[in-house]
LUMKOL-13265 format. One record per residue (C-alpha): residue number from 1; residue in one letter; x, y, z. Coordinates in steps of 0.25 Angstrom, whole numbers, plus 5000, padded with zeros to 4 digits. Example, Ala and Ser with C-alpha at 12.3 -4.5 7.8 and 13.67 -1.06 7.14 Angstrom:
<sites>
 pos code   c1   c2   c3
   1    a 5049 4982 5031
   2    s 5055 4996 5029
</sites>
This chain:
<sites>
 pos code   c1   c2   c3
   1    m 4989 4976 5104
   2    v 4993 4984 5091
   3    n 4995 4999 5090
   4    l 4988 5004 5078
   5    p 4988 5020 5078
   6    l 4985 5021 5063
   7    l 4973 5012 5064
   8    i 4966 5023 5072
   9    e 4972 5036 5066
  10    t 4965 5043 5054
  11    r 4977 5049 5046
  12    d 4970 5055 5035
  13    t 4956 5060 5033
  14    t 4957 5065 5019
  15    t 4945 5061 5009
  16    f 4945 5057 4994
  17    l 4944 5068 4984
  18    p 4933 5066 4974
  19    d 4938 5058 4962
  20    q 4938 5070 4952
  21    v 4946 5079 4962
  22    s 4956 5068 4965
  23    k 4958 5066 4950
  24    s 4961 5081 4948
  25    i 4972 5081 4958
  26    p 4985 5074 4954
  27    f 4990 5063 4963
  28    s 5005 5060 4959
  29    s 5018 5063 4965
  30    d 5023 5071 4952
  31    k 5011 5080 4954
  32    l 5014 5083 4969
  33    p 5017 5098 4968
  34    e 5004 5100 4961
  35    i 4996 5092 4971
  36    l 5003 5099 4983
  37    k 4999 5112 4976
  38    h 4985 5107 4975
  39    f 4984 5105 4990
  40    s 4992 5117 4994
  41    f 5003 5108 5001
  42    e 5018 5112 5002
  43    t 5028 5103 4996
  44    e 5034 5100 5009
  45    s 5022 5099 5017
  46    s 5018 5086 5025
  47    e 5005 5085 5016
  48    a 5014 5085 5003
  49    n 5023 5074 5009
  50    a 5011 5066 5012
  51    m 5006 5068 4998
  52    k 5020 5064 4993
  53    q 5020 5051 5001
  54    a 5005 5048 4996
  55    m 5010 5049 4982
  56    k 5022 5041 4984
  57    a 5014 5030 4990
  58    c 5004 5031 4979
  59    e 5015 5031 4968
  60    r 5023 5019 4973
  61    k 5024 5007 4964
  62    a 5015 4996 4969
  63    m 5022 4984 4974
  64    h 5020 4970 4968
  65    g 5006 4965 4971
  66    e 5001 4978 4975
  67    a 4990 4987 4968
  68    m 4990 5001 4972
  69    y 4982 5014 4970
  70    c 4981 5028 4976
  71    a 4966 5032 4977
  72    t 4964 5047 4977
  73    s 4949 5047 4976
  74    f 4938 5038 4982
  75    e 4934 5034 4968
  76    s 4948 5029 4965
  77    f 4949 5023 4979
  78    v 4937 5014 4975
  79    d 4940 5012 4961
  80    w 4954 5006 4962
  81    s 4950 4997 4973
  82    v 4938 4992 4965
  83    s 4947 4990 4953
  84    k 4956 4981 4962
  85    l 4946 4973 4971
  86    g 4933 4974 4963
  87    k 4920 4981 4968
  88    n 4917 4971 4979
  89    i 4926 4978 4989
  90    k 4925 4985 5003
  91    l 4933 4995 5010
  92    l 4939 4993 5024
  93    s 4945 5002 5034
  94    n 4949 5001 5049
  95    e 4936 5002 5057
  96    l 4938 5009 5071
  97    e 4926 5008 5080
  98    k 4929 5022 5085
  99    e 4940 5032 5085
 100    t 4951 5029 5095
 101    k 4964 5034 5099
 102    n 4969 5020 5103
 103    s 4978 5013 5093
 104    v 4981 5000 5101
 105    f 4972 4988 5097
 106    k 4971 4973 5099
 107    i 4967 4964 5088
 108    g 4954 4958 5090
 109    k 4947 4945 5084
 110    g 4941 4944 5070
 111    i 4951 4948 5060
 112    q 4945 4948 5046
 113    n 4952 4945 5033
 114    m 4946 4956 5024
 115    g 4953 4950 5011
 116    e 4965 4950 5002
 117    n 4959 4959 4991
 118    e 4962 4972 4997
 119    i 4966 4986 4994
 120    v 4972 4994 5005
 121    c 4971 5010 5004
 122    h 4980 5018 5012
 123    k 4976 5033 5014
 124    m 4987 5042 5010
 125    s 4990 5056 5016
 126    y 4985 5065 5005
 127    p 4976 5078 5004
 128    y 4965 5069 5000
 129    a 4962 5054 5002
 130    v 4972 5045 4994
 131    f 4972 5031 4996
 132    l 4984 5022 4992
 133    c 4977 5009 4989
 134    h 4984 4996 4987
 135    s 4982 4981 4986
 136    i 4993 4971 4989
 137    d 4993 4957 4985
 138    k 4992 4947 4997
 139    t 4986 4957 5007
 140    v 4975 4953 5017
 141    v 4966 4963 5024
 142    y 4961 4960 5038
 143    k 4951 4967 5047
 144    v 4956 4967 5061
 145    p 4948 4970 5074
 146    l 4956 4978 5084
 147    v 4952 4983 5098
 148    g 4959 4995 5104
 149    i 4963 4996 5118
 150    d 4952 5006 5120
 151    g 4942 4996 5114
 152    t 4941 5002 5100
 153    k 4938 4992 5090
 154    v 4944 4993 5076
 155    n 4943 4984 5063
 156    a 4957 4986 5057
 157    l 4962 4982 5044
 158    a 4975 4975 5043
 159    i 4982 4971 5030
 160    c 4991 4959 5028
 161    h 5001 4959 5017
 162    k 5004 4944 5015
 163    d 5015 4946 5005
 164    t 5025 4957 5006
 165    s 5035 4952 4996
 166    a 5033 4964 4987
 167    w 5035 4974 4998
 168    d 5046 4984 4998
 169    p 5056 4979 5009
 170    n 5055 4993 5015
 171    h 5040 4993 5017
 172    p 5038 4999 5031
 173    a 5030 4986 5036
 174    l 5041 4977 5032
 175    l 5052 4986 5038
 176    f 5043 4987 5051
 177    l 5042 4972 5052
 178    k 5056 4969 5048
 179    v 5052 4959 5037
 180    k 5055 4958 5022
 181    p 5045 4958 5011
 182    g 5037 4945 5009
 183    t 5041 4939 5022
 184    v 5029 4941 5031
 185    p 5015 4947 5029
 186    i 5013 4961 5033
 187    c 5000 4965 5040
 188    h 4996 4979 5045
 189    f 4984 4987 5049
 190    v 4979 4998 5041
 191    v 4979 5013 5045
 192    r 4965 5019 5048
 193    d 4964 5026 5034
 194    t 4967 5014 5026
 195    l 4956 5008 5018
 196    v 4956 4994 5013
 197    w 4947 4988 5001
 198    v 4944 4973 5001
 199    s 4936 4964 4993
 200    n 4922 4962 4999
</sites>
């Protein structure tokens, strides 16, 4: 049994802005005061802090073997993924049979390898939809059937990073597992609002 509360919780219901609108709004930490003014957020508000964190994540330097991009519109979300994987791709997400409050699951039979050409897109906390999309070398995507203790069925996405040698030693996953970069593969389920592109 595994407890996966983030698998069933929708954290952010924001949607993409039209491409022309998103291009008209700056997305950069050095323009933060202007952006906060645009959305009428106070400098010390929780919204401002979430926006700072999103920009920090989007402006970090990609690690060795990683391609990274923050998509601020649906068009850029698709275009960047096509530029990396080609046009023959599909978009995956966690599939819940029904809404449930139960977060305890057992792993079922029939795990599927969805491929190694992937782009994982994490939804950031922002006033409109922003996805941090990245592809890391030697990463595999799996679709894992789960059954909740209430009987709810879920097809959950799991990501396995086979080579973590380029990771920061202070990466939360390495610290949590008490391991060093490059010593073991790291596998994890994705939260509900994460989307994954794979080659078709």
